[in-house]
N, C-alpha and C positions, 0 to 999 in steps of 0.2 A: 886906402879906400878903393882905389882902382883894382887892386888885386882881389879884394873881397867881392867886388862887383863881378869880376870875371869868373870867380868860383861859383857865384850864384847862377850865372848864365850857363856855365858849362856842366853844372852838376846833373841836370836831367839827362844830358847826352852821355855822361859817363856812367850812369846807373845801369845795372844789368837789365836786360829786356824781360818783362813778365809774360807768362803764358796763362790763358784762361779758356774755358769751354762755354759755348753758347748753344742753345737749342731753338729751332725754328719749326713751327710756332712755339712760343714760350709756354702755351697751355695746350699741348697736343690732345687730340681725341682719338678714340679707337677707330681703326679703319682708315685713318688718314696718314699721309706720309709725314715723316719727321726728319729734319736735317741737323746733324751735329757738326759744329765748326770749331777748330782749334786755332785761336788767335793770339797775337802778341800785343803787348803794350809797353812802352809808348810807340814803338816802331815795329814795322813788319820784319819778318825773318826773311833772309835771302833764300834763294832756291836751293841751297845746299843742305836743307834740313829734310828729314823724313818724319812721318807722324804715325801714331797708333792710338786707338780709342779703347776705353775699358768701361766695363759695367760690372759693378759688384766684384771687383778683383779678377774678372775674366776678360781676356782680350777679345775685341770684336774684329773679325777678319783674320786672315791667315798670317800676314806679315806686315812689315813697315811699308808705308805708302807715301809717295811724294805729294799727294793731294791732301790738303789740310781739312777736308770735309768728308763726312760719312752720312749717307742717306739710308734711312729705313723706310721702305716702300709703304708699309702699313703697320702702324704701331698698335699694340694691344695692351690690355690691362697688365699682363705679365711683363711687359717691357718697362714698366715703372721701376725706378731704382736709382742708384748712385752712379754718376758718370764722371769721367775725367779723361784727359788726353796727355800724350807725351810727345816731345819734339827732340829729335836727335840730330846733332850737327855732324859735319864731316870729320871732326875730331872725336867723334863718338861721345860727345857730351850730351847727356839727356836732361831735358827740362820737363818737369811735370806740372800740370795745371791743378788748381784746387778742385775738390769734388763738388759736383752740382747734383742736387736732388731733382729728378724729373718724374712727374706723375702723369700718367696717361689717363685721361678721363673717359668714363663709359657713358654712352648716351642711353637713357631709359627707353623702354619699349613704349610705343604708342600706336593707336589705330590698328588693332588686331581684327582681322576679318576671316571668314571661312567661305571658300568658293568650292563648288561641287561640279563634278562632271558625271553625267550630262547636266547642263546648267538648269534645266527646268525641274530637276529633282524627281522626274517620273521614270521609273525603271520597271522592267519585266524580270521575273525570276530568272536567275542565271547570268544576268548582265553584271558588268563591273562598275563599282562605285568608287570614285576618287574624291577624297576630301583634302583640299589644299588650304593650309593655314598660312595667312599672309600677315606680315608686319610692315607697316609703313615706315617706321623709324625705330632704330635700336642698334646697339653695337655689341660686340663680344659674342661669346657662346650663348646661344639662345636655346632654351629647352621648350619644346613644343609638346602639348598634350591634346589628345582627342577624346571627347566624351560623347556618350549616347544617352539620350533621355534627359528630362528635366532634373532627375536625381543625380546625374553625373556619373554614369558607369564608365570607368576609364578603359579605353580601348588600346591606346598606344602612347608611348613616350619616346621622343627623339631629341638628342642634343647635337646641334651643329652650328657652325658659324655661317649662318645664312639668314636671309629675311623671309624665306619661304621653306616650307616642308610639306610633304604630302603623305597621306595614309590611304591604302587601298583595301577594299573588300572585293576579292576576285569574282565571287558569284553570290549575288544577294538572294535572300529568301524573303518570304512574307514577314518573318520575325524582324527583319532589318528595317521595316517601315517605322520610322521614329524621327525624333528631332535630334540634331547633332550640333555641337559647338566645339571650339578649340580654345586653347589658352597658350600664352607665351610668357617666358620669364627669363631675364638676364641679370638676376640678383637684386633687382629693385622690386620684386613682387610680381605675381602673375597678372596678366591682362587678358580679359575674356573677349571673345567674339560674340556676335549675335547668334540666335538659334536659327537653324536651317532645317526645314521639314523635307523628309524623303517619303515617297510613296512607292510601293512595290505591288505589282499585279501579276497574276498567274498568266502563263502564255495562253493565246487564243485556242490552241489545240487542246490544252488541258480543260479549258472551259467547255469546249464542244464535247469532249469525252465525258465531262461531268454531267452535262445536260443529257447526253445520250444514255449514260448509265442510269440517270434518274428516270428518264422516260421508260427504259427497259424495266426498271424496277416497278414502276407503276403498272405497266402492262402485265407484268408477271403476277403482281398482286391481284389485279382484276381477274386474270385468267384462273388463278387458284380459287378465288372467291366463287366464280361461276361454276367451276368443277365441283366445289364443295356443295353448292346449292343443288346441282343436278344429282349428286350422290345422295344427299339428304332426302330429296324428293322421291327418288327411286326407292330408298330404304323405307320411307314411310308408306309408299304404295304397296311394297311387298308385305309389310307388317299388317296392313289393313286387309289384304287378301288372305293372309294366313290365320289371323286371329278370328275367333267366333264372334258373332254379334253380341252386343251388350245384353240384350233381352231375348235369348233364344226361345223359340216356341216350346211349349211343354210337350214332352214326349207322349205319344199316344199310349194309352194303357194297354198292357200286354193282354192278349186274348188267350184264353185257355183253349188248348187243342182238343180237349176231351169234355164230354158231356158231364162226367162225374165230378168235375172241378167245382169246388165250393168257394172259389175266390169271390169276394164282393164285386159287384158291378160286372159280373160275367157276361160276356157277349155270346151270341149264338154260336155254337160249335161248328167247326168246319167239317168234322167227320162224325158220323153216328152209325154205330152198328145196329143193324135191324134184326139180327138174330134169325136170318133166313138161311136155313141149311137145307140143301137139297142134294142128297147123295154125297158126293165128294166136292161139292162146290159151295162156296160161301159168297153171299152177295152183301155189299155194303152200300149204304146210301150216303152220298157226298153232297154237301151243300156249299155253295159259293156265297159267302156272306159279304154284303156290301160294307166296305170300310169307310173311314172318314173321307168325306168328299174333298177333293183337291181342286186346285185351280185348273182352268182349262188347259194350261200349258202342260200340266203333268199327265193329262189323260191321253192314252194311246189312241191313235186314230181308228175309227171304225167301231169302237166299243162304247156303249151307252149304259152306264150302270143303273140309271134310273128306270130303264125298261125291264131289267132282269133283277128281281130280288133274290132269286135263288135258282139254281139249276140242279136237277137230279141227274147224277151220273152213276151209271152202273158200270162197274168194272169187274171184270172177271179176274179173280185172284188165283194165287198159286194153289194148286191142288193140295188139299189137306188130308191128313190121315184120320181126322176126326170123322166119325159117321154117326148120324142121327143123335148128335149131342149138341147141347146148347153152346153157343160160342162163348158166352160168359162163363159157363161151367168149365170149358176148356181152358180158359184163362186162369 
């Protein structure tokens, strides 16, 4: 009985030491540090051992190390996998721990917002617009999207391991005046920000030039209109002076110059042969017949037609070869 009791007491001390791996924290999250420790049970290993850590059959670190812990400053989703450790004694005896499956957990994205520079959202053409997409919480590689307008015209896509990302429009134009928003996704689905409005105005100089050009255009139009009116008025005046009146006076009937004319309505002749022949001289009787009376403006000064119905003018004509013959016979 005594021997059996001693064997039961000494059995744990005589069993080979076990090796196992632990992770701290036991449920690591992305972006946080994780510590791997290689431990023995039921008793600690002496200082004559060296340690090495493995992940998916790949050694972590360059060589064996006397420190039984390995720290990972920031664990990510891709760090999930199967881990174990080994311990080597001075006698080159290597002990391996069982495999431990470690999963690094990703934190979903939350509270996405869009910030702009300048903050008031009022820009002048040519200025730079900066759109900063912010994520309050989330881990891993985050894909950022920037959209324009309520219909969601995609402007840019960036993927980076960061809680902020920015997109720039170097020189805005009037067409960039619109509403903008962004989205972020780290494999849990996109999260959207609120809409932000942007206004873009033309520079003051351009507005002045626009007003000046408009004023010049109006003045030019008025000037052309005035010139056209003056030209039209002058043209109408020239046409009135050149064209005959609509009801011209009836022309005076033609008077016959000879007494023998049988035209109806014949007026008194101006000339009348009197058939006076004396030697080589012929005398003619000439009448001045009063024509249609005109206005006082047309009358020559000093002549009064109502006082003189006719005047007898005797003129001496060219010497003729006819002698003692009647003038009418000579004709």
